[in-house]
C-alpha positions as CSV (number, residue, x, y, z in Angstrom):
1,M,17.2,-101.8,-3.0
2,A,14.8,-102.0,0.0
3,A,15.8,-104.7,2.5
4,S,13.7,-106.3,5.2
5,L,14.5,-107.5,8.5
6,H,12.0,-109.6,10.1
7,H,11.3,-109.5,13.9
8,A,9.8,-112.5,15.7
9,V,7.6,-112.2,18.8
10,P,6.7,-114.6,21.7
11,K,4.7,-117.7,20.9
12,L,5.0,-117.3,17.1
13,T,6.3,-120.2,15.2
14,I,9.0,-119.0,12.9
15,T,12.1,-120.5,11.0
16,T,15.1,-118.4,11.4
17,A,18.9,-118.9,11.8
18,A,20.4,-117.6,15.1
19,R,22.5,-114.5,14.9
20,P,24.8,-112.7,17.3
21,E,23.9,-109.4,18.9
22,S,24.9,-106.5,17.0
23,R,26.9,-103.9,18.9
24,W,25.6,-101.2,16.7
25,L,22.1,-101.3,18.2
26,S,21.1,-98.4,20.4
27,F,18.4,-98.4,23.2
28,N,15.9,-97.3,20.5
29,S,16.5,-100.2,18.3
30,V,13.8,-102.6,18.1
31,R,14.2,-105.9,19.8
32,C,11.9,-108.9,20.4
33,C,10.6,-109.2,23.9
34,A,11.4,-112.8,23.9
35,P,14.1,-115.1,22.2
36,T,13.2,-116.1,18.6
37,T,12.3,-119.7,18.2
38,T,14.8,-121.1,15.9
39,T,15.4,-124.5,14.1
40,T,18.5,-125.8,12.5
41,T,18.1,-125.7,8.8
42,T,19.9,-126.4,5.4
43,D,22.3,-123.3,4.0
44,A,19.4,-122.5,1.7
45,G,16.8,-122.6,4.5
46,A,18.9,-120.4,6.7
47,H,18.3,-117.5,4.5
48,R,14.3,-117.7,4.6
49,I,11.8,-117.0,7.3
50,T,8.3,-117.7,7.7
51,V,5.7,-115.0,8.6
52,K,2.7,-116.5,10.2
53,N,-0.6,-115.6,11.9
54,G,-2.8,-118.4,13.0
55,N,-3.4,-120.6,9.9
56,D,-2.0,-118.1,7.5
57,S,2.0,-118.4,6.8
58,L,4.3,-117.7,3.9
59,D,8.1,-118.4,3.8
60,I,10.0,-115.7,2.2
61,C,13.7,-114.5,2.0
62,R,15.2,-112.5,4.9
63,V,16.2,-110.0,2.4
64,L,13.7,-108.7,-0.1
65,N,14.3,-107.5,-3.6
66,G,12.6,-104.0,-3.5
67,M,11.1,-102.7,-6.9
68,W,10.4,-99.1,-6.0
69,Q,13.0,-97.8,-8.2
70,T,11.0,-99.1,-11.3
71,S,8.3,-96.2,-10.4
72,G,10.0,-93.8,-12.7
73,G,11.9,-91.4,-10.5
74,W,15.3,-92.8,-11.3
75,G,15.1,-92.8,-15.1
76,R,13.8,-95.1,-17.8
77,I,13.7,-98.7,-17.0
78,D,14.7,-101.2,-19.6
79,R,12.3,-104.0,-19.5
80,D,14.6,-106.8,-20.7
81,D,17.6,-105.6,-18.4
82,A,15.1,-105.4,-15.5
83,V,13.9,-109.1,-16.0
84,E,17.5,-110.3,-16.6
85,A,18.5,-108.7,-13.2
86,M,15.5,-110.5,-11.6
87,L,16.5,-113.8,-12.9
88,R,20.1,-113.2,-11.6
89,Y,18.7,-112.5,-8.2
90,A,16.4,-115.6,-8.3
91,D,19.5,-117.8,-9.5
92,A,21.5,-116.5,-6.4
93,G,18.8,-117.3,-3.7
94,L,17.3,-113.8,-3.4
95,S,14.1,-115.0,-4.8
96,T,11.5,-112.7,-2.9
97,F,10.4,-109.6,-4.7
98,D,8.6,-106.6,-3.1
99,M,6.5,-104.3,-5.2
100,A,3.2,-102.3,-5.5
101,D,0.4,-101.5,-7.6
102,H,1.8,-98.1,-8.1
103,Y,5.6,-98.8,-8.6
104,G,5.3,-98.1,-12.3
105,P,5.8,-101.4,-14.2
106,A,6.9,-103.4,-11.3
107,E,3.9,-105.8,-11.5
108,D,4.2,-106.2,-15.2
109,L,7.9,-106.9,-14.9
110,Y,7.2,-109.7,-12.3
111,G,4.7,-111.2,-14.7
112,I,7.3,-111.3,-17.6
113,F,9.9,-112.7,-15.0
114,I,7.7,-115.4,-13.8
115,N,6.9,-116.6,-17.2
116,R,10.6,-116.9,-17.9
117,L,11.2,-118.6,-14.9
118,R,8.4,-121.2,-15.7
119,R,10.1,-121.7,-19.2
120,E,13.7,-121.5,-18.4
121,R,14.3,-122.8,-14.8
122,P,13.6,-126.0,-13.0
123,P,10.5,-126.4,-10.8
124,E,12.6,-126.1,-7.4
125,V,13.7,-122.5,-8.4
126,L,10.1,-121.6,-9.1
127,D,8.9,-123.0,-5.8
128,R,11.2,-120.7,-4.0
129,V,10.1,-117.5,-5.7
130,R,7.5,-115.2,-3.9
131,G,5.9,-112.1,-5.1
132,L,4.7,-109.5,-2.5
133,T,2.8,-106.7,-3.8
134,K,0.9,-103.7,-2.2
135,W,-2.4,-102.2,-2.9
136,V,-2.6,-98.5,-2.1
137,P,-6.1,-97.3,-2.9
138,P,-7.6,-93.8,-2.6
139,P,-9.8,-93.4,0.5
140,V,-13.1,-94.3,-1.2
141,K,-15.8,-96.6,-0.3
142,M,-14.3,-99.9,0.0
143,T,-17.1,-102.3,-1.5
144,G,-16.4,-106.0,-2.3
145,S,-16.7,-105.5,-6.1
146,Y,-14.1,-102.5,-5.8
147,V,-11.6,-104.5,-3.9
148,R,-12.1,-107.7,-6.2
149,Q,-11.6,-105.5,-9.2
150,N,-8.2,-104.1,-8.1
151,I,-6.9,-107.4,-6.8
152,D,-7.6,-109.0,-10.0
153,I,-5.7,-106.3,-11.9
154,S,-2.6,-107.3,-9.8
155,R,-3.1,-111.1,-10.4
156,K,-3.4,-110.3,-14.3
157,R,-0.3,-108.0,-14.2
158,M,1.7,-110.6,-12.3
159,D,0.3,-113.3,-14.2
160,V,-0.6,-115.5,-11.1
161,S,-3.7,-117.2,-10.0
162,S,-3.1,-116.3,-6.3
163,L,-1.1,-113.4,-4.9
164,D,1.6,-114.6,-2.4
165,M,1.1,-111.5,-0.2
166,L,-1.1,-108.5,-0.7
167,Q,0.2,-105.7,1.5
168,F,-2.5,-103.1,2.3
169,H,-1.9,-99.3,2.7
170,W,-4.4,-96.8,3.7
171,W,-3.6,-92.9,3.6
172,D,-6.4,-91.4,5.8
173,Y,-7.0,-92.8,9.2
174,S,-10.1,-90.5,9.7
175,N,-11.7,-92.8,7.3
176,P,-12.3,-96.2,8.9
177,G,-12.9,-97.9,5.5
178,Y,-9.6,-99.6,5.8
179,L,-11.5,-102.3,7.9
180,D,-14.0,-102.9,5.2
181,A,-11.2,-103.2,2.7
182,L,-9.5,-105.6,4.8
183,K,-12.4,-107.8,5.4
184,H,-13.0,-108.0,1.7
185,L,-9.3,-108.9,1.1
186,N,-9.8,-111.6,3.9
187,D,-12.7,-113.0,1.7
188,L,-10.5,-113.1,-1.4
189,K,-7.9,-115.0,0.6
190,E,-10.5,-117.3,1.6
191,E,-11.4,-117.9,-2.2
192,G,-7.8,-118.7,-3.0
193,K,-6.9,-115.5,-4.7
194,I,-4.5,-114.0,-2.0
195,K,-2.5,-116.5,0.0
196,T,-1.7,-114.0,2.8
197,V,-2.9,-110.6,3.9
198,A,-0.5,-108.1,5.3
199,L,0.0,-104.4,6.0
200,T,2.2,-101.6,5.1
201,N,3.0,-98.4,7.3
202,F,0.1,-98.9,9.6
203,D,0.6,-97.3,13.2
204,T,0.2,-98.9,16.4
205,E,-3.3,-97.9,17.1
206,R,-4.7,-99.0,13.8
207,L,-2.8,-102.2,13.9
208,Q,-4.5,-103.1,17.3
209,I,-7.8,-102.1,15.8
210,I,-7.4,-104.3,12.8
211,L,-6.3,-107.4,15.0
212,E,-9.1,-106.7,17.5
213,N,-11.5,-107.3,14.3
214,G,-10.2,-110.8,13.9
215,I,-8.3,-109.8,10.4
216,P,-5.3,-112.3,10.4
217,V,-2.5,-110.0,8.9
218,V,0.9,-111.8,8.9
219,S,3.1,-108.7,8.8
220,N,3.2,-105.0,8.9
221,Q,6.2,-103.5,6.8
222,V,7.1,-100.1,8.1
223,L,9.4,-97.5,6.9
224,S,12.3,-96.9,9.2
225,N,14.8,-94.0,9.0
226,N,18.3,-93.8,10.2
227,F,17.5,-90.6,12.2
228,L,14.1,-91.5,13.8
229,F,13.0,-94.8,15.4
230,L,10.7,-93.1,17.9
231,S,7.4,-95.1,17.2
232,L,8.9,-98.4,16.7
233,P,9.2,-99.6,20.2
234,S,5.4,-99.2,20.8
235,L,4.8,-101.0,17.8
236,N,7.0,-103.9,18.9
237,V,5.0,-104.2,22.0
238,A,1.8,-104.2,19.9
239,C,3.0,-106.9,17.7
240,S,4.3,-108.9,20.7
241,S,0.8,-108.8,22.5
242,C,-0.9,-109.9,19.4
243,K,1.8,-112.5,18.3
244,L,2.6,-110.8,15.0
245,V,5.7,-110.4,13.0
246,Y,6.3,-107.2,11.5
247,C,8.9,-106.3,8.7
248,D,11.3,-103.3,9.3
249,S,12.0,-102.1,5.8
250,I,15.2,-100.3,6.0
251,R,15.9,-97.9,3.2
252,C,18.4,-95.5,5.1
253,N,18.2,-92.8,2.6
254,I,19.7,-95.0,-0.1
255,H,17.7,-93.2,-2.8
256,L,18.8,-89.7,-1.7
257,W,22.5,-90.9,-1.6
258,T,22.1,-92.3,-4.9
259,C,20.9,-89.1,-6.4
260,V,23.6,-87.3,-4.9
261,L,26.4,-89.6,-6.0
262,N,25.2,-89.8,-9.5
263,K,24.5,-85.9,-9.7
264,K,20.8,-86.5,-10.3
265,W,20.0,-83.1,-8.9
266,Q,16.5,-83.1,-10.5
267,S,15.4,-86.3,-8.7
268,F,17.1,-85.2,-5.4
269,V,14.8,-81.9,-5.6
270,S,11.8,-84.0,-6.4
271,L,12.2,-86.3,-3.4
272,L,12.7,-82.9,-1.3
273,E,9.7,-81.4,-2.7
274,L,7.6,-84.7,-2.3
275,N,8.4,-84.9,1.5
276,L,7.7,-81.1,1.9
277,S,4.4,-81.4,0.2
278,R,3.3,-84.6,2.4
279,L,4.0,-82.6,5.5
280,F,0.5,-81.0,4.9
281,V,-1.5,-84.3,4.4
282,P,-3.2,-85.9,7.3
283,L,-1.0,-89.1,7.7
284,S,0.0,-90.8,10.7
285,L,2.5,-89.4,13.3
286,H,5.3,-91.8,12.2
287,A,5.0,-91.0,8.7
288,H,5.2,-87.2,9.5
289,R,8.3,-87.8,11.7
290,N,9.9,-89.8,8.9
291,M,9.2,-87.1,6.4
292,I,10.6,-84.5,8.6
293,A,13.8,-86.7,8.9
294,Q,14.2,-86.9,5.2
295,I,14.0,-83.1,4.8
296,I,16.7,-82.5,7.4
297,F,18.8,-85.1,5.6
298,C,18.2,-83.3,2.2
299,I,19.2,-80.1,3.8
300,S,22.3,-81.6,5.3
301,L,23.3,-83.1,2.1
302,L,23.0,-79.6,0.3
303,A,25.0,-77.7,3.0
304,C,28.0,-80.4,2.5
């Protein structure tokens, strides 16, 4: 499961339900610089939030159903069982699904799921469902045709004419091609093939550059770790100055704990090896900090 908490910023129109201060937040925990604009909604609406930048907006559930576990590291995925689980989530009101082009069959499962919804559920259930996917391309030349081809693949797999949200990720900040890719994605949005453009795991510096180039991203989903929140305060300031919402994707090492509790040691070791190998990849400082924290967490579990 990957849950997302959405933080609003000043002058941003956003529909939320007011909630009390948590006594568990430390001084490093992310807080908005100004109070959230709230409105009174129905019980169903209280569980949803609108991410918005300029004229681009999308209403989604406060808690997302993350589909990373379908990528293959946690055993074989039974297609029918997975789709049935998605239907139960949607029936329960948890109707926003977060996936990626590289999450194994995640987009294909969503396509089967959305067709089941069209046949078996009333229109009001379908209207509440959102499919958020990610595109994680290699750092090659970002031409318009290349970007279009890859977005069309996701549209076909998910069986939708327009992606609700395309969250873009870029591995190598020394290559400025991410700006070209985002401009092409914005063009596809204008064509109606994407409803909203967003980011995933972009650092503060690149986020500012993107917004200064006039690209209206509605959110930035970043990985948080229960050991390290070091770069989030600066990201919060950047979002505040640019009137942007970002999603704080809380995984809290759930996957590592799952491996330990179910004695899936091979998967546990694979996660540890993955984090060790990525230490030598030129990623952002925030990404490296989180990888170091994961490695420390793995070693601490092994020592228990």
